[in-house]
Each structure stands twice: as C-alpha cells, then as structure tokens.
C-alpha positions in Angstrom: 2.2 44.7 20.0 2.5 40.9 17.8 1.1 43.1 14.6 4.2 45.2 15.4 6.1 42.0 16.2 4.7 40.3 12.8 5.7 43.3 10.6 9.3 43.6 12.4 10.2 40.2 11.8 7.9 40.3 8.1 10.3 43.3 7.3 13.6 41.3 7.7 13.1 37.6 6.9 9.5 38.1 4.4 7.5 35.9 7.4 4.3 36.9 5.2 5.7 35.2 2.4 6.5 31.3 4.1 3.2 31.7 5.6 1.1 32.3 2.7 3.3 29.6 0.9 3.8 26.9 3.5 0.6 27.3 5.6 -2.6 29.7 4.2 -1.1 28.8 0.5 -0.9 25.4 0.9 -3.0 23.2 0.0 -4.6 19.9 1.5 -6.9 17.2 -0.8 -10.3 18.7 -0.2 -11.2 14.9 1.3 -8.2 14.5 3.7 -9.1 12.6 6.8 -7.5 13.0 10.2 -5.5 9.8 10.0 -3.2 12.3 7.8 -2.9 13.8 11.2 -0.9 10.9 12.7 2.1 12.3 11.4 2.1 15.6 13.6 1.3 13.7 16.3 4.8 11.4 15.4 6.4 14.9 15.6 5.4 16.3 19.0 6.0 12.7 20.6 9.2 12.9 19.1 10.2 16.5 20.2 8.9 15.4 23.6 10.8 12.1 24.0 14.0 14.8 23.0 13.1 17.2 25.8 12.2 14.6 28.4 15.9 12.5 27.4 17.3 15.4 28.0 16.3 16.2 31.6 16.8 12.6 32.3 20.5 13.1 31.5 20.8 15.4 33.8 20.9 13.3 36.8 21.3 9.8 34.6 24.9 8.0 35.1 25.7 5.9 32.6 27.9 3.4 34.6 27.1 -0.1 35.5 27.6 0.6 39.3 25.6 3.9 39.7 22.9 3.6 36.8 20.2 1.4 38.9 20.8 4.1 41.6 20.3 7.2 39.4 17.0 5.7 38.2 16.3 5.1 42.1 17.3 8.6 42.9 15.4 10.4 39.6 12.1 8.5 40.8 12.4 8.8 44.7 14.2 12.6 45.1 14.3 14.7 42.2 11.1 16.7 42.1 9.0 15.3 38.9 11.4 13.2 38.6 9.2 10.4 38.5 7.1 12.3 36.0 9.7 12.9 33.7 10.8 9.3 33.6 7.5 8.2 33.3 6.4 10.7 30.3 9.9 8.9 28.6 9.2 5.1 29.0 5.6 5.8 28.3 6.1 7.8 25.8 8.6 5.4 23.6 5.5 3.0 23.9 3.2 5.0 22.4 5.6 6.3 19.7 5.8 2.4 18.0 1.7 2.3 18.7 1.4 5.8 16.9 4.1 5.0 14.1 2.1 1.3 13.4 -1.0 3.0 13.0 0.7 5.6 10.7 2.1 3.0 8.6 -1.4 1.0 8.6 -3.3 3.8 7.4 -0.6 4.4 4.8 -0.5 0.7 3.7 -4.6 0.8 3.6 -5.2 4.4 1.5 -2.1 3.0 -1.0 -0.3 6.2 -0.2 3.2 4.3 -0.3 2.8 4.2 -4.6 4.3 5.9 -7.3 5.9 8.4 -7.1 6.2 7.8 -3.0 8.4 4.8 -2.9 10.9 7.1 -1.2 8.6 7.6 1.3 7.4 4.3 2.5 11.3 3.2 2.4 12.1 6.3 4.7 9.3 5.2 7.1 9.5 1.9 7.6 13.1 2.8 8.4 12.1 5.6 11.0 10.1 2.3 12.1 13.1 0.1 12.4 14.9 3.0 13.8 12.4 4.0 16.5 12.7 0.6 17.9 16.3 0.3 17.8 16.3 3.6 20.1 13.6 1.9 22.3 16.0 -0.7 22.5 19.1 0.4 23.9 17.0 2.9 26.1 15.8 -0.3 27.4 19.4 -1.0 29.0 19.7 2.5 30.7 18.3 1.1 34.1 20.3 -1.4 34.5 17.5 -3.7 36.4 17.2 -7.5 36.1 13.9 -6.8 33.3 16.2 -5.1 31.2 19.8 -6.8 31.6 18.2 -10.0 30.7 16.2 -8.9 27.8 19.3 -7.4 26.3 21.3 -10.6 27.1 18.5 -12.4 25.4 17.7 -9.7 22.6 21.8 -9.3 21.8 21.8 -13.3 21.7 19.7 -13.8 19.0 22.8 -12.1 16.6 24.7 -15.4 17.4 22.3 -17.3 14.7 23.8 -15.7 12.1 26.3 -18.1 10.1 29.9 -17.3 10.5 29.8 -14.2 11.7 27.0 -14.4 15.1 29.6 -15.1 17.8 31.7 -11.8 16.7 28.7 -9.9 16.0 27.4 -10.7 19.5 30.6 -9.8 21.0 30.7 -6.7 18.7 26.9 -5.6 20.0 28.1 -5.8 23.9 31.5 -5.1 24.1 32.6 -8.0 25.6 31.3 -12.1 25.9 28.8 -10.6 28.1 26.3 -8.0 28.7 28.5 -5.7 31.0 29.4 -2.3 32.1 31.2 -1.7 28.0 27.4 -3.2 26.8 25.7 0.1 28.7 28.2 2.7 27.3 27.7 1.4 24.1 23.7 1.4 23.7 24.0 4.6 26.0 25.7 6.4 23.3 23.7 5.1 20.2 20.5 6.0 22.6 21.2 9.3 23.5 23.3 10.2 20.7 23.6 8.6 17.5 19.9 7.3 16.8 18.5 10.7 17.8 20.6 12.8 15.0 19.7 9.5 13.0 16.3 9.7 13.3 16.1 13.4 13.8 17.6 13.7 9.9 15.5 10.8 8.6 12.1 12.6 9.4 13.6 15.8 7.8 14.4 13.7 4.7 10.5 12.1 5.0 9.2 15.4 5.2 11.1 16.7 2.0 10.0 13.9 0.1 6.4 14.9 1.5 6.8 18.5 0.5 8.4 17.4 -3.1 5.6 15.2 -4.0 2.8 16.5 -2.6 -0.4 15.0 0.0 -1.8 11.8 -1.6 -5.6 12.2 -1.6 -7.5 9.1 -0.1 -9.2 6.8 -1.9 -12.4 7.5 -0.4 -14.8 10.1 0.8 -15.6 13.5 -0.9 -14.4 14.2 -4.3 -10.6 14.3 -4.8 -8.6 17.1 -5.8 -5.4 16.0 -7.1 -3.8 16.7 -10.7 -2.8 12.8 -11.2 0.8 12.2 -11.0 2.1 11.0 -14.4 5.1 8.7 -14.7 7.0 10.4 -17.2 8.8 13.3 -15.3 8.9 14.7 -12.2 5.3 16.0 -10.9 4.4 17.9 -8.0 0.8 16.5 -7.0 -1.1 20.1 -5.8 -4.1 20.4 -5.1 -6.2 22.9 -6.7 -9.8 23.7 -4.3 -8.3 22.1 -1.9 -8.9 23.1 1.4 -5.6 25.6 2.9 -3.5 23.7 5.9 -4.2 26.7 8.1 -6.2 26.5 9.6 -8.5 24.3 8.3 -6.1 21.0 8.9 -4.2 22.6 11.8 -7.1 22.2 14.0 -7.8 18.8 13.0 -3.5 18.2 13.6 -4.9 20.1 17.3 -7.7 17.6 17.8 -5.6 14.6 17.5 -2.9 15.9 19.2 -4.9 16.5 21.7 -6.6 13.1 21.3 -3.1 11.5 22.3 -2.1 14.0 24.8 -5.2 12.6 26.8 -4.6 8.8 25.9 -1.0 9.3 27.3 -1.5 11.3 30.3 -4.1 8.6 30.8 -1.7 6.5 31.2 0.9 7.9 32.9 -0.8 8.5 36.1 -3.0 5.8 36.2 -1.6 3.0 34.4 2.1 4.4 35.7 3.0 0.7 35.6 2.2 -0.4 32.1 6.3 0.1 31.0 7.5 -1.6 33.4 7.4 -5.4 35.6 8.4 -6.6 38.7 11.4 -7.0 37.7 12.1 -3.5 36.6 12.5 -2.7 40.1 15.3 -4.9 40.5 19.2 -4.2 40.6 20.4 -6.0 37.8 22.1 -9.1 38.5 24.2 -11.5 36.5 24.0 -14.3 38.7 20.5 -14.1 38.9 18.1 -15.3 36.3 14.5 -14.5 36.3 11.7 -17.0 35.5 10.2 -15.0 33.0 12.0 -12.5 30.9 9.5 -10.9 27.9 10.8 -8.7 25.9 8.1 -5.1 25.0 4.9 -5.6 23.4 6.2 -4.8 19.9 9.1 -7.5 19.8 6.2 -10.4 21.7 5.8 -11.3 18.0 9.7 -11.9 17.1 10.2 -13.3 20.2 7.4 -16.2 19.5 8.4 -16.5 16.2 12.2 -17.1 17.2 10.6 -20.6 19.7 8.6 -21.4 17.2 11.2 -22.4 14.5 12.9 -25.4 15.0 16.6 -22.9 14.7 16.8 -19.3 15.1 18.5 -18.9 11.8 15.7 -20.6 10.4 13.4 -17.8 12.7 15.2 -14.9 11.8 15.4 -16.0 8.3 11.0 -15.8 8.2 11.3 -11.8 9.7 13.9 -10.6 7.7 12.1 -12.1 4.3 8.7 -10.8 5.8 10.8 -7.1 6.7 12.3 -6.9 3.3 8.6 -7.9 2.1 7.4 -4.6 3.4 10.1 -2.4 3.0 9.8 -3.2 -0.8 6.3 -3.0 -0.8 5.9 -0.3 -3.2 8.6 -1.4 -5.6 6.3 -4.7 -5.7 2.7 -3.6 -6.0 2.2 -1.4 -9.2 -1.2 -2.1 -9.2 -2.5 2.2 -9.7 -5.4 0.9 -7.5 -5.7 2.5 -4.2 -9.2 1.7 -2.9 -8.8 -1.0 -0.1 -12.4 -2.7 -1.1 -11.2 -2.4 -4.9 -7.9 -4.9 -3.8 -9.2 -7.8 -2.3 -6.3 -9.7 -2.0 -4.4 -7.2 -0.6 -6.8 -6.1 2.2 -7.3 -10.1 2.6 -3.4 -10.5 3.2 -2.7 -7.4 5.2 -5.8 -8.1 7.8 -4.3 -11.4 8.0 -0.9 -10.3 8.9 -2.3 -7.8 11.6 -4.4 -10.5 13.1 -1.2 -12.8 12.7 0.9 -10.4 14.3 -1.7 -10.1 17.3 -1.7 -13.8 17.6 2.1 -14.4 17.7 2.4 -11.5 20.5 -0.5 -12.7 22.6 0.8 -16.1 22.4 4.5 -14.4 23.3 3.0 -12.5 26.1 1.0 -15.6 27.4 3.5 -18.4 26.8 
C-alpha cells in the first residue's frame, strides 16, 4: 500500500528525487556529533508550542476581567486542559534552555565563523525573539505574578533617555499596565512573534543549507572541502555520512531524550514554571513582597540592581548583547578548536560563570 502511494506521488511530484537530494544524498561531516541535533530538537519544541498555544486559544479569553478565570477554567474544567497548559508553560522554559545550549555549542565549536556569520546573527535574533515571546506570554494568565513582573519589565524602558517615558506608555498602551497592555502583549504573543520566528527559522535553515554544515573542529578526521573567501562556496562533505538514516537516528535519539526530560518535568515537577503568586488574580492595588522574572531574565534583573542607575545597567547589557551579536565580525581567526583558543575559552567560561552567579544572586536576593 505504502509502495503504491510512494509510486503515485513520485509520478506526480518526483518524491524519489527529493528523497535522494535532501535525505539519503545529503551528506554530513563524518565526525558530526550529537550537539548538532539540538537544532532539530528546537524545531520540535517550536512546533509543540504552536500546537499547544492554538489549543489554549480555544478557551483562553484575552480580556483583563476574564483572562484569569479562563485560565482557571482550562486548568480545572477542560479535559486535559491542565496538561496542555503545563506543556505550553514548561515548553517555553525548555525552548530557551535548549536554545542557549545550541548557541553555546556553536560558540565552542567555532561554527559562527566565516562564512556563517549570518547563521549566527539569525540564531542570535531568534534567541531574543524567543525571550520576547516568553515575556509577552507571561502576562496572559493575568495573575499577580504576571501583572507585577510585566510592570517591572516595562518600567525598565523608562531608563532610556528622552524617549523612556513615551516608550513605557507605548508598551503598556497607557500609563500603567492594564487591559490595553494585555491586548497588545497577546497580539504580539499569539500572532506577530510566532510568524516572525517561523520566518526567521526558515531563513536560518536556508542559510544552513546554502553554506553547508560546519564540521566539528575535533573528533574523527573531517570530510569538508574548506571554505575559501574569494567567492561563494558550498561546504560539502564528500565521504561523509547521509542525513537519512544515519543522522536522522541521532536526531530521533536527542528528541526522545528531550521528551523524557520534558515529560518528567510536566508530570513530576508541574510547579516549576509557577510561583504562589501565579495562582492569585492580578490586583493593581496590592504589590507582592517578592516579584522576580523568569530564570533566564534573572541575570539581567540583578544587573539592573547592581549598578547605581538603571540606564547604566541597561547600557552594560546592551553592550554585552551587541558584542555577542557581532562576534563573528570581531573574531576573525580561522582557528575553531576550543582548546587552541585559550583566551576565547577562558572568556566563554568566565561569561557562563558570571551569568550563573548573577542568576543565583537575583533568585536569592
């Protein structure tokens, strides 16, 4: 039956040619490792976030008077509504975590270097957009946690000279966080940002396909025909391994491991994405004793507290982010092996430790 269907499709759209070119005939570096499969894991996570988000929209009401009640209804009344919401909430955290790991592996293996500067820039932009879509979705439950966390986050924009107050009012749709803020954030979260992220993922994959996979700078002997900066050059891997079935099995293994961790969190640590304030309706007249952002914003949050002015804290963060975004244009050395780049490796480890220390400090303070 399947063979007949395959022949029917092949006659009409040339399935065999596509399979030969994109799957079995698409060769990867012989020394490719499991870190490269994080990109496939991220694609699965994004698809799951879109599906669970669409299911939640069936019952969620983006109205300040009804949002919290609709979320309560989803959790308590809708069949498996609790599971869909937990998958969406846990998935957003896991997506940021896997994306950070993906970018760290790219950094350490030097995969951001020429001719893949645009791959890095699109990936870095995706990290910022994923954080943005998580932030805008944070307000949706209209709880004490989401209301006051959004108040603190949007208030940070007031530190920008001259336009700061106008920027805060633009983000909130008014002087304070209120119903217009919920409407704006929901539109961004459910309509604008998913489309932009999907388009950027398409651009990222296009660039990956055009330049070819970068071989790891260690492991078995490479198979690449090296990049030469004189003209466009696709980095193929003659003698490499086919994507299907060889590396497709690695992708499947990584996706399975991800689901094992993801479902373990969903079923055995369902409170991970929430604090007690997440279960209290938003009250603009009652400020909670402790409001902290999501774990991936804790370092930013603590940085703003360390410096004597928010403007200085924002400037330091903007400088650090700009440096990371432009790293492929700053680091022009062709060497990619991390152990042969001791200064770079030291800076990366120091940066990771600093980020962890600031996050822990922000959580405990």
